[in-house]
C-alpha positions in Angstrom: 40.6 122.9 31.9 43.7 121.2 30.6 45.1 117.9 32.0 48.0 119.9 33.5 45.7 122.3 35.3 43.8 119.4 36.8 47.0 118.1 38.4 48.3 121.5 39.4 47.7 122.7 43.0 47.3 126.3 43.9 50.5 126.2 45.8 52.5 124.8 42.9 50.9 127.2 40.5 51.8 130.1 42.7 55.4 128.9 43.1 55.7 128.6 39.3 54.2 132.0 38.9 56.9 133.5 41.2 59.6 131.7 39.1 58.2 133.2 35.9 58.2 136.7 37.5 61.8 136.3 38.6 62.9 135.1 35.1 61.2 138.1 33.5 62.5 140.6 36.1 66.0 139.2 35.7 66.2 140.8 32.2 68.3 138.1 30.6 65.6 136.5 28.5 65.2 137.3 24.8 62.1 139.1 23.8 60.6 135.9 22.4 61.3 133.9 25.6 60.1 136.8 27.7 56.7 136.7 25.8 56.5 132.9 26.3 57.1 133.3 30.0 54.6 136.2 30.2 52.0 134.0 28.5 52.7 131.2 31.0 52.4 133.7 33.8 49.0 134.9 32.7 47.7 131.3 32.5 49.1 130.6 36.0 47.7 133.8 37.4 44.3 133.0 35.9 44.4 129.5 37.4 45.3 130.9 40.8 42.6 133.5 40.7 40.0 130.9 39.8 41.2 128.6 42.7 40.9 131.5 45.1 37.4 132.3 43.9 36.4 128.7 44.3 37.8 128.6 47.8 36.0 131.8 48.7 32.7 130.4 47.4 33.1 127.2 49.4 33.8 129.3 52.6 30.8 131.4 52.0 28.6 128.3 51.6 29.9 127.0 54.8 29.2 130.3 56.5 25.6 130.6 55.4 23.1 130.9 58.2 19.8 129.0 58.3 18.0 132.0 56.9 20.2 132.0 53.8 22.3 135.0 54.7 26.0 134.9 54.8 27.7 135.8 58.0 30.7 138.0 57.1 33.7 136.8 59.1 37.0 138.7 58.9 39.7 136.5 57.5 43.4 137.1 56.9 42.7 137.2 53.1 40.1 139.9 53.3 41.9 141.8 56.0 45.0 142.1 54.0 43.4 143.1 50.7 44.7 146.3 49.2 47.5 146.9 51.6 50.3 146.2 49.2 
């Protein structure tokens, strides 16, 4: 993980990712600049996905029962999956 990623919060990364998408969708970037933004977007998306995975794992650890099983609780994240 780079020094920048260590200081980057999930919220900030998501905000930057949204900005990257807007720049690319605008259509005014040169091909080279578009590719640079795309690469930046991939890195941000990967970072966000990893942060979400870590958060989910922490939640699952907190939800473990005494017998080691995980109690499945419906959350906004899992309830909204696949609806877009």
